[in-house]
Backbone as a ProteinNet text record, in pm:
[ID]
protein_1_A
[PRIMARY]
MNIAEHLTEIRNSLPENVKLVAVSKTKPNEDLMEAYQTGQRMFGENKVQELVAKYESLPKDIEWHMIGHLQRNKVKYIAPFVSLIHGVDSFRLLKAIDKEGRKADRVLNVLLQFHIAEEETKFGLDLKEAEEMLNSQEFKNLQFVRIDGVMGMATFTDDIDQVRREFKSLSTIFGHLKKTYFNDAPNFSEISMGMSGDYKLAVEEGSTMVRIGSNIFGERNYQNN
[TERTIARY]
283.5	317.9	232.2	290.7	213.1	146.4	74.1	-3.2	86.8	199.2	291.6	342.4	374.1	426	317.2	194.7	83.5	62.6	64.5	43.1	149.1	273.4	384	369.4	333.3	317.2	205.6	93.7	-18.6	18.1	80	121.5	213.2	305	399.1	331.1	211.9	140.4	49	35.4	-56.2	19	-37.4	21.5	18.2	104	116.6	-11.9	-94.7	-215.4	-332.3	-313.7	-424.8	-411.5	-516.1	-514.5	-560.2	-503.7	-538.1	-615.9	-740.6	-821	-813.9	-755.9	-746.4	-878.6	-949.1	-1082.3	-1065.8	-1094.2	-1059.3	-1179.7	-1294.9	-1416.5	-1394.5	-1444.8	-1436.8	-1295.9	-1197.9	-1060.3	-1031	-949.8	-917.5	-820.9	-817.9	-731.6	-584.9	-542.6	-400.1	-365.3	-458.2	-432	-422.2	-511.5	-508.1	-378.8	-334.3	-210.5	-89.3	-94	15.7	21.9	-93.7	-99.3	-57.3	-101.2	-69.1	81.9	147.7	293.8	369	307.2	374.4	341.8	269.2	237.2	97.4	17.5	-120.6	-205.5	-275.2	-358.4	-505.3	-537	-677.6	-734.5	-839.6	-905.2	-1054.5	-1111.9	-1253	-1331.1	-1445.2	-1535.1	-1673.8	-1752.3	-1885.8	-1997.9	-1961.7	-2065.4	-2034.1	-2135.3	-2115.9	-2064.2	-2125.1	-2087	-1938.2	-1893.5	-1753.1	-1661.1	-1704.7	-1626.3	-1606.1	-1713.5	-1704.8	-1612.9	-1627.8	-1545	-1396.6	-1364.7	-1224	-1170.7	-1253.6	-1211.7	-1173.7	-1254.9	-1232.5	-1106	-1066.3	-955.6	-823.7	-823.5	-702.6	-649	-527.3	-464.9	-552.7	-544	-634.6	-593.7	-478.4	-444.1	-489.6	-567.8	-625.6	-740.1	-745.4	-858.2	-960.4	-1076.5	-1179.2	-1274.3	-1290.2	-1381.2	-1499	-1620	-1740.3	-1772.6	-1753.1	-1766.4	-1892.9	-1962.1	-2080.5	-2207.1	-2317.2	-2448.3	-2479.9	-2503.3	-2521.8	-2669	-2721	-2860.3	-2864.1	-2969.7	-2977.8	-2970.3	-3032.5	-3035.9	-2901.9	-2804.1	-2672.6	-2566	-2601.6	-2501.7	-2447.2	-2532.9	-2492.1	-2374.5	-2359.4	-2252.5	-2114.5	-2110.8	-1979.6	-1951.1	-2053.5	-2036.5	-1921.9	-1894.7	-1788.3	-1646.8	-1626.1	-1486.7	-1462.1	-1564.7	-1541.8	-1472.4	-1378.1	-1305.4	-1379.3	-1439.5	-1507.7	-1617.9	-1736.4	-1847.9	-1862.2	-1836.5	-1832.9	-1970.5	-2064.7	-2184.6	-2308.6	-2302.7	-2423.7	-2509.4	-2613.9	-2692.8	-2833.5	-2859.4	-2990.8	-2980	-3071	-3075.1	-3114.1	-3200.9	-3243.4	-3123.3	-3034.2	-2914	-2824.7	-2806.7	-2722	-2775.1	-2907.6	-2967.6	-2946.6	-2953.7	-2928.3	-2782.6	-2691	-2548.4	-2526.2	-2590.8	-2580.2	-2629.6	-2741	-2800.7	-2705.5	-2644.9	-2553.5	-2421.2	-2380.8	-2262.1	-2281.8	-2401.6	-2434.2	-2424.3	-2479	-2474.9	-2331	-2250	-2110.4	-2020.3	-2078.4	-2005.8	-1883.3	-1904.2	-1797.1	-1858.9	-1791.4	-1835.4	-1792.7	-1887.4	-1859.7	-1835.3	-1724.1	-1687	-1753.1	-1810.9	-1885.8	-1856.6	-1888.7	-1889.1	-2031.1	-2073.2	-2203	-2186.7	-2267.1	-2258.7	-2354.3	-2298.3	-2378.9	-2394	-2511.1	-2538.9	-2485.9	-2365.1	-2304.6	-2311.3	-2339.8	-2339.9	-2462.7	-2444.8	-2557.7	-2643.1	-2598.6	-2681.2	-2758.9	-2869.1	-2958.8	-2926.7	-2827.1	-2807.7	-2735.3	-2678.9	-2600.9	-2688.3	-2643.8	-2712.6	-2655.7	-2727.1	-2669.6	-2770.9	-2728.2	-2807	-2790.8	-2883.3	-2852.2	-2829.4	-2778.8	-2737.6	-2855	-2972.2	-3089.7	-3124.3	-3124.5	-3153.1	-3049.2	-2922.9	-2814.8	-2830.5	-2865.2	-2877.3	-2997.7	-3107	-3223.3	-3185.6	-3107.7	-3063.4	-2972.1	-2871.3	-2772.8	-2832.8	-2940.3	-3005.9	-3105.5	-3136.2	-3242.9	-3194.9	-3287.3	-3255.2	-3222.5	-3290.6	-3268.2	-3121.8	-3065.6	-2924.7	-2835.4	-2866.6	-2782.9	-2784.6	-2887.1	-2897	-2812.6	-2763.6	-2684.6	-2550.4	-2513	-2390.1	-2284.9	-2323.8	-2230.1	-2193	-2207.6	-2155.9	-2071.1	-1968.4	-1886.2	-1872.2	-1910.6	-1904	-1766.4	-1692.8	-1554.7	-1539.3	-1649.4	-1637.8	-1745.3	-1712.3	-1811.2	-1755.8	-1847	-1809.6	-1902	-1850	-1934.3	-1874.1	-1959.2	-1916	-1955.2	-1857.5	-1884.9	-1953.3	-2012.1	-2072.7	-1965.9	-2002.6	-1911.4	-1917.2	-1824.8	-1828.2	-1686.8	-1666.7	-1537.1	-1529.6	-1638.2	-1642.3	-1569.9	-1443.1	-1358.7	-1411.8	-1464.9	-1518.4	-1634.7	-1717.8	-1832.4	-1785.2	-1690.1	-1638.2	-1574.7	-1496.1	-1432	-1538	-1642.6	-1750.6	-1817.9	-1838.7	-1902.7	-1812.4	-1684	-1590.4	-1583.4	-1580.4	-1575.1	-1697.5	-1813.3	-1935.1	-1925.6	-1861.8	-1846.1	-1751.3	-1643	-1550.6	-1621	-1710.2	-1785.8	-1879.4	-1947.2	-2035.9	-1954.9	-1838.4	-1753.1	-1719.2	-1675.9	-1636.8	-1751.6	-1870.2	-1988.3	-2021.4	-2020.4	-2053.1	-1948.3	-1823	-1713.1	-1733.4	-1758.4	-1771.6	-1897.1	-2006.1	-2135.6	-2161.3	-2116.6	-2154.6	-2036	-1920.3	-1809.9	-1682.4	-1700.9	-1585.6	-1496	-1557.1	-1480.1	-1451.8	-1465	-1443.6	-1325.5	-1202.8	-1086.1	-1096.2	-1176.3	-1189.9	-1270.8	-1351.5	-1428.8	-1332	-1265.3	-1152.6	-1142.5	-1231.3	-1214.5	-1310.7	-1255.2	-1335.7	-1300.7	-1387.3	-1361.9	-1422.9	-1336.2	-1383.5	-1267.2	-1301.7	-1200.1	-1179.1	-1188.9	-1167.2	-1063.4	-1047.4	-938.7	-933.2	-1051.1	-1051.5	-1037.6	-1065.6	-1072.9	-1004.4	-920.9	-869.7	-775.1	-703.3	-611.2	-688	-799	-888.3	-943.1	-983	-1039.8	-939.1	-815.1	-709.8	-691	-693.6	-681.5	-793.7	-910.2	-1026.2	-1043.6	-943	-945.6	-968.6	-971.2	-991.7	-881.9	-922	-823.9	-817.8	-903.8	-913.2	-964.3	-882.9	-924.3	-949.5	-1044.9	-1086.4	-1048.3	-940.7	-885.5	-880.9	-943.5	-948.7	-877.5	-935.9	-882.8	-740.8	-702.8	-565.3	-463.5	-510	-420.4	-431.3	-554.4	-576.9	-613.7	-632.4	-684.5	-836.6	-896	-1041.7	-1110.3	-1232.8	-1306.5	-1344.6	-1350.3	-1377.1	-1516.4	-1618.9	-1756.9	-1802.3	-1740.4	-1792.3	-1760.1	-1675.5	-1649.2	-1759.7	-1849.5	-1953.6	-2052.2
-2914	-2772.5	-2683.1	-2569.9	-2475.8	-2371.5	-2279.7	-2180.9	-2097.1	-2052.5	-1968.5	-2043.1	-2169.6	-2248.6	-2270.8	-2299.3	-2314.7	-2186.2	-2073.4	-1944.1	-1917.4	-1942	-1917.8	-2004.3	-2129.6	-2221.6	-2173.5	-2129.9	-2083.5	-1954.8	-1861.1	-1735.2	-1761.9	-1855.9	-1887.1	-1951	-2007.9	-2073.4	-1976.3	-1853.5	-1756.5	-1656.3	-1618.3	-1508.7	-1379.2	-1286	-1161	-1080.7	-1090.7	-1006.8	-1066.7	-1183.9	-1248.8	-1226.4	-1168.8	-1140.8	-1264.7	-1281.3	-1395.2	-1346.7	-1391.3	-1364.2	-1489.4	-1474.5	-1588.1	-1600.6	-1710.9	-1729.2	-1785.6	-1698.8	-1729.3	-1762.6	-1791.8	-1818.7	-1938.6	-1927.5	-2025.3	-2040.6	-1967.6	-1983	-1883.3	-1924.9	-1834.1	-1724	-1616.5	-1502.7	-1542.6	-1642.6	-1683.3	-1731	-1803.5	-1850.4	-1732.8	-1636	-1518.7	-1440.4	-1430.8	-1357.4	-1428.7	-1560.9	-1634.3	-1600.5	-1591.8	-1553	-1406.2	-1323.3	-1179.6	-1157.9	-1237.3	-1221.7	-1252.8	-1330.8	-1360.7	-1255.3	-1151.9	-1044.3	-1049.3	-1148.7	-1157.5	-1045.4	-971	-860.9	-873.5	-954.4	-970.8	-1095.5	-1076.5	-1189.9	-1186.9	-1304.8	-1315.2	-1389.5	-1332.8	-1395.1	-1407.1	-1505	-1517.6	-1494.5	-1458.5	-1424.8	-1287.1	-1202.3	-1063.3	-1055.3	-1133.3	-1127.4	-1160.2	-1263.5	-1304.6	-1200.5	-1143.7	-1040.7	-919.5	-874.5	-757.5	-786.2	-903.7	-939.5	-941.4	-997.4	-1004.4	-865.7	-786.1	-649	-573.5	-591.7	-515.1	-558.7	-684.9	-734.9	-755	-734.3	-760.8	-631.7	-635.2	-511.9	-438.5	-306	-222.8	-209.1	-262.8	-254.2	-377.7	-464.6	-580	-530.5	-583.2	-557	-668.7	-633.7	-735.6	-749.5	-871.4	-900.8	-981.8	-934.7	-1010.7	-1100.4	-1229.9	-1320.5	-1406.2	-1404.2	-1489.1	-1418.2	-1488	-1431	-1324.3	-1202.6	-1089.3	-1050.4	-1044.4	-1000.6	-848.5	-789.5	-643.1	-579.1	-644.2	-582.5	-592.8	-661.3	-674.5	-581.6	-516.4	-433.6	-325.3	-270.4	-156.6	-189.7	-316.3	-353.5	-351.6	-372.4	-378.6	-256	-173.7	-57.6	35.6	55.7	150.1	104	-26	-70.6	-170.3	-235.8	-345.7	-293.4	-371.7	-330.5	-367.7	-487.1	-533	-631.8	-611.3	-704.3	-785.4	-915.7	-999	-1039	-1057.6	-1131	-1047.9	-943.4	-863.8	-937.4	-1002.6	-1093.5	-1042.1	-915	-856.6	-704.7	-640.1	-494.2	-441.8	-514.4	-471.4	-463.9	-561.7	-560.4	-442.9	-419.1	-307.9	-175	-158.7	-35.2	-22.2	-134.5	-131.5	-93.1	-143.2	-109.7	39.1	92.7	236	320.3	278.6	351	352.9	236.2	229.7	299.6	298.6	373.9	523.4	569.4	711	744.8	655.9	682	682.2	592	580.8	682	753.7	852.1	791	674	615.5	533.5	536.9	457.4	313.1	220.9	79.8	6.1	-64.3	-138.1	-275.9	-312.6	-438.7	-512.5	-641.5	-722.6	-774.4	-782.5	-841.2	-992.7	-1063.1	-1209.6	-1267.4	-1352	-1416.9	-1565.1	-1615.6	-1758.2	-1831.3	-1887.4	-1956.1	-2107.8	-2155	-2299.4	-2364.6	-2487.6	-2561.4	-2624.4	-2609.8	-2654.6	-2534.7	-2561.7	-2453.5	-2396.1	-2450.2	-2411.9	-2278.6	-2226.2	-2102.9	-1979.8	-1868	-1740.1	-1670.1	-1568.8	-1487	-1434.1	-1328.6	-1267.2	-1347.2	-1326.5	-1368.2	-1240.1	-1254.6	-1136.8	-1043	-1100	-1016.5	-927.7	-987.5	-909.4	-798.8	-833.9	-736.5	-619.8	-650.2	-543.5	-454.6	-514.6	-433.1	-335.8	-385.7	-302.6	-189.6	-226.1	-127.5	-22.1	-57.6	37.9	128.6	98	170.6	305.8	399.7	530.6	517.6	423.4	401.6	363.5	280.9	244.2	367	445.8	563.9	663.9	659.2	752.2	709.6	586.9	539.5	612.9	660.5	741.6	680.5	579.3	528.7	382.1	336.5	203.5	217.4	134.9	129.3	-17.4	-47.9	-187.3	-213.3	-303.3	-329.6	-453.7	-525.9	-645.5	-746.5	-873.2	-980.6	-1093.4	-1174.1	-1288.1	-1404	-1525.5	-1642.9	-1766.7	-1865.7	-1992.9	-2106	-2189.1	-2303.2	-2414.5	-2506.6	-2625	-2706.4	-2764.3	-2852.1	-2989.9	-3014	-3139	-3176.4	-3302.4	-3346.9	-3329.9	-3284.6	-3268.6	-3139.2	-3153.8	-3036.7	-2955.7	-3024.7	-2953.6	-2863.8	-2914.8	-2834.5	-2711.4	-2730.8	-2618.3	-2514.2	-2562.4	-2470.4	-2391.8	-2461	-2397.9	-2287.7	-2316.6	-2217.6	-2096.2	-2120.2	-2008.2	-1924.7	-1993.8	-1924.4	-1833.9	-1882.5	-1802.2	-1673.8	-1679.2	-1557.8	-1459.8	-1511	-1423.5	-1356.1	-1429.9	-1374	-1263.6	-1288.4	-1186.3	-1061.1	-1081.5	-968	-886.7	-955.4	-886.4	-806.2	-863.4	-795.8	-670.8	-685.4	-570.8	-461.6	-502.2	-405.2	-321.8	-389.1	-321	-233.9	-283.8	-217.3	-109.1	-134	-43.5	22.4	-40.4	6.8	35.5	71.9	94.8	205.7	304.7	418.4	406	283.8	263.9	168.5	223.5	136.2	45.5	88	5	-122.7	-125	-245.3	-344.2	-421.3	-501.7	-639.3	-669.7	-793.1	-903.5	-1023.1	-1144	-1236.2	-1237.9	-1317.8	-1456.2	-1552.1	-1690.5	-1784.2	-1900.9	-1998.9	-2009.5	-2133.3	-2160.6	-2272.4	-2326.1	-2421.5	-2533.1	-2588	-2704.6	-2674.8	-2548.8	-2523.2	-2393.2	-2335	-2201.4	-2199.9	-2310.2	-2310.3	-2304	-2376.9	-2368.4	-2226.5	-2167.9	-2032.6	-1932.8	-1944.7	-1854	-1870.6	-1994.5	-2020.1	-1952.3	-1939.7	-1880.8	-1731.7	-1669.4	-1523.4	-1466	-1549.8	-1497	-1397.9	-1289.6	-1193.3	-1198.7	-1281	-1285	-1423	-1496.4	-1629.8	-1627.5	-1710.4	-1714.4	-1851.7	-1855.4	-1984.8	-1995.6	-2101.9	-2122.9	-2248.1	-2364.6	-2489.9	-2520.6	-2475.5	-2497.7	-2418.5	-2315.4	-2234.5	-2277.9	-2282	-2299.1	-2442	-2531.2	-2663.9	-2660.9	-2773.6	-2784.3	-2690.3	-2649.1	-2557	-2624.6	-2541.4	-2592.3	-2546.4	-2627.2	-2579.3	-2571.4	-2647.4	-2637.6	-2503.1	-2422.2	-2287.5	-2190.5	-2230.3	-2136.9	-2106.1
1052.7	1031	1120.9	1160.2	1241.1	1150.5	1212.5	1136.8	1047.6	1101.4	1023.7	900.5	916.8	803.7	698.6	744.9	650.7	569.9	641.5	576	470.2	507.4	414.3	290.4	310.4	198.7	104.3	162	79.6	7.4	78.9	14.9	-103.9	-85.8	-193.9	-314.1	-291.3	-401.8	-476.1	-424.7	-485.6	-571.7	-686.6	-764.2	-682.7	-718.9	-641.6	-636.5	-740.5	-745.8	-668.2	-606.4	-535.9	-385	-327	-183.1	-106.5	11.6	96.9	218.6	229.1	348.2	435.9	553.5	646.5	720.7	697	755.5	896.1	993.9	1132.7	1218.7	1155.7	1233.7	1326	1445.2	1555.9	1612.8	1559.2	1607.9	1719.8	1818.2	1929.3	1886.2	1964.3	1932.2	1919.3	1996.6	1990.6	1850.1	1786.1	1650.2	1553.3	1569.6	1481.8	1501.6	1628	1654.4	1594.4	1592	1528.8	1379.7	1317	1175.2	1159.2	1251	1247.6	1253.8	1339.5	1356.2	1227	1137.6	1009.9	904	944.2	850.4	792.7	832.6	780.6	840.7	756.5	806.5	767	667.6	626.9	692.3	772.2	837.9	805.2	785	750.4	856.8	891.4	989.2	927.7	973.1	915.5	1015.6	1139.7	1239.1	1297.4	1299.2	1342.1	1485.4	1574.6	1716	1734.9	1667.2	1677.6	1614.1	1503.8	1435.2	1525.9	1589.9	1678.4	1797.3	1856.7	1973.5	1936.3	1820.6	1778.4	1742.5	1676.2	1643.5	1770.7	1874.5	1998	2072	2053.6	2136.6	2061	1931	1851.2	1789.1	1734.1	1682.7	1581.4	1586.9	1507.3	1361	1322.2	1179.3	1102	1168	1097.1	1007.5	887.1	796.5	814.8	864.8	891.1	773.1	726.9	616.9	670.8	641.6	676.5	557.8	574.6	459.5	465.6	577.4	591.5	546.6	557.6	525.7	630.5	586.7	678.3	683.9	806.2	823.9	834.4	780.4	775.1	913.1	1012.1	1146	1219.3	1159.8	1225.3	1165.5	1054.7	984.8	1077.3	1161.7	1246.7	1337.4	1374.5	1467	1402	1269.5	1203.1	1116.9	1091.8	1002.9	1043	1172.4	1207.9	1171.5	1146.4	1129.8	1017.1	965	870.3	743.7	690.2	569.4	441.5	440.4	320.4	359.1	302.8	321.7	192.9	201.7	80.8	30.5	121.1	82.1	61.3	-22.1	-45.7	-148.1	-97.7	-181.5	-209	-174	-204.9	-202.2	-274.9	-275.9	-137.5	-69.9	64.5	158.7	147.9	232.6	194.1	64.9	20.8	74.2	72.8	123.7	275.1	345.7	491.2	519	436.6	453	426.7	323.9	292.9	410.3	467.6	581.6	701.9	730.1	845.4	815	688.5	648.8	671.5	639	661.5	810.5	893.7	1039.5	1091.8	1039	1083.8	1012.3	916.4	836.1	766.7	708.7	627.4	514	401.3	286.6	310.6	298.3	324	192.5	186.6	66.4	68.7	-45.1	-50.7	-181.5	-181.3	-302	-323.2	-446.5	-477.5	-484.6	-407.7	-407.6	-511.1	-598.4	-701.5	-672	-707	-688.1	-811.3	-800.2	-915.2	-900.9	-778.8	-753.9	-816.5	-860	-916	-805.7	-680.4	-568.4	-514.1	-447.2	-405.6	-268.2	-199.9	-60.1	-43.5	-149.5	-137.8	-160.7	-102.8	-122.4	-246.5	-293.4	-398.5	-498.2	-567.8	-674.1	-802.6	-896.1	-1032.8	-1113.4	-1234.6	-1311.6	-1338.5	-1365.9	-1394.4	-1274.1	-1154.6	-1032.1	-1014.2	-1035.9	-1016.7	-1114.4	-1238.5	-1338.5	-1308.7	-1264.8	-1226.8	-1115.3	-1020.7	-909.1	-958.9	-1038.9	-1083	-1175.4	-1244.7	-1335.3	-1263.4	-1137.4	-1068.7	-1014.5	-1010.4	-953.3	-804.8	-740	-596.7	-570.1	-658.2	-644.3	-664.4	-763.7	-794.4	-678.9	-596.4	-482.7	-362.6	-363.3	-248.5	-245	-127.8	-116.8	-24.6	52.5	154	132.9	8	-27.9	-152.9	-159.6	-280.4	-320.4	-442.9	-487.9	-548.4	-486	-526.1	-613.2	-637.4	-720.1	-686.7	-709.2	-694.8	-608.3	-558.2	-474.5	-508.5	-497.8	-519.5	-456.6	-434.9	-376.7	-469.1	-501.1	-588.1	-509.7	-582.9	-522.2	-449	-337	-263	-328.1	-419.7	-496.7	-540.1	-571.3	-624.8	-776.1	-836.6	-981.9	-1020.2	-1057.6	-1085	-1203.6	-1302.9	-1420.2	-1381	-1290.3	-1245.5	-1168.5	-1077.3	-998.3	-1090.7	-1187.1	-1281.7	-1360.9	-1401.6	-1477.2	-1393.8	-1266.3	-1177.9	-1156	-1134.2	-1118.7	-1246.7	-1358.8	-1488.8	-1504	-1457.2	-1471.2	-1388.9	-1272.3	-1190.3	-1258.9	-1316.4	-1390.2	-1507.6	-1573	-1685.4	-1637	-1524.6	-1465.1	-1431	-1367.8	-1331.7	-1457	-1562.4	-1685.7	-1745	-1742	-1796.5	-1713.7	-1580.4	-1494	-1506.6	-1515	-1527.7	-1654.1	-1764.1	-1893	-1898.1	-1839.8	-1855.4	-1750.5	-1626.1	-1516	-1444.3	-1448.9	-1363.3	-1443	-1570.4	-1656.4	-1603.7	-1539	-1488.1	-1338.8	-1285.4	-1140.4	-1119.7	-1102.1	-1085.3	-963.2	-862.8	-742.6	-769.5	-875.9	-908.6	-973.2	-887.5	-936.3	-871.2	-776.7	-699.3	-743.4	-755.2	-773.3	-656.9	-556.4	-436.1	-455.9	-486.6	-500.8	-472.9	-417.4	-385	-235.4	-185	-43.2	-31.9	87.7	110.3	6.7	-29.5	-116.8	-264.5	-304.5	-448.6	-492	-404.3	-436	-556.1	-579.4	-693.8	-825.6	-831.5	-948.2	-964.4	-851.8	-854.9	-910.2	-866.8	-914.6	-1065.9	-1110.8	-1255.9	-1333.4	-1270.6	-1338.9	-1309.6	-1248.5	-1236.8	-1099	-995.6	-860.2	-823	-755.8	-703.2	-550.5	-490.5	-344.3	-302.7	-226.2	-182	-31.7	11.6	152.6	207.2	284.9	325.8	477.7	529.7	673.5	718	686.6	742.4	694.7	574.8	528.3	609.2	678.2	763.1	908.4	959.1	1102.5	1143.5	1046.3	1079.3	1076.2	1104.6	1096	1195	1160	1245.7	1377.5	1480.1	1613.9	1655.8	1623.1	1637.6	1782.5	1872.9	2009.8	2074.4	2008.4	2059.8	2024.8	1937.1	1891.6	2001.7
[MASK]
+++++++++++++++++++++++++++++++++++++++++++++++++++++++++++++++++++++++++++++++++++++++++++++++++++++++++++++++++++++++++++++++++++++++++++++++++++++++++++++++++++++++++++++++++++++++++++++++++++++++++++++++++++++++++++++++++

């Protein structure tokens, strides 16, 4: 199957309320354009340099999602155009995003990344850190960030029960934050979880946004990095 056929198959497997972010890291522009021609507009990249290069050379109605670990000193390069930053894993990063949003004169939409995996290799906040941040006056002073929901990555394992448990924990965190801090914020609505290997489980556990790469484009091509 080609990219268009893969995309159609995945779209047909998703409920209407679940957004599909096509993870295009390491893929050439021709592959992205093939997806674009089928109507795909949300693309996710995990390296700032690659994201900026693709933004500059591809159609301007693409919504670019930064899905990788973002360093504070790189925020300035994507602040003028990025649609959503998935991986806000520290208050320091959120403050850097607010600062660059102010310079670019636009409110930047972000997701709070939580560490839900039982393995230690993933980034993310825990609930206590997030609540300390959300309760702080410093957070209330931020004017150029908007928190649209949460994001998390499950452990890379064949243990389906474990993956389901981790996804369930993110949905629980989302529900708690929504009720406690974002009850009057209709935009706080996204649960970004699920990738090529586990997105169907993620959807069952409440995901509203899946990040799928290899199921659309084939395996990643690392020698292009």
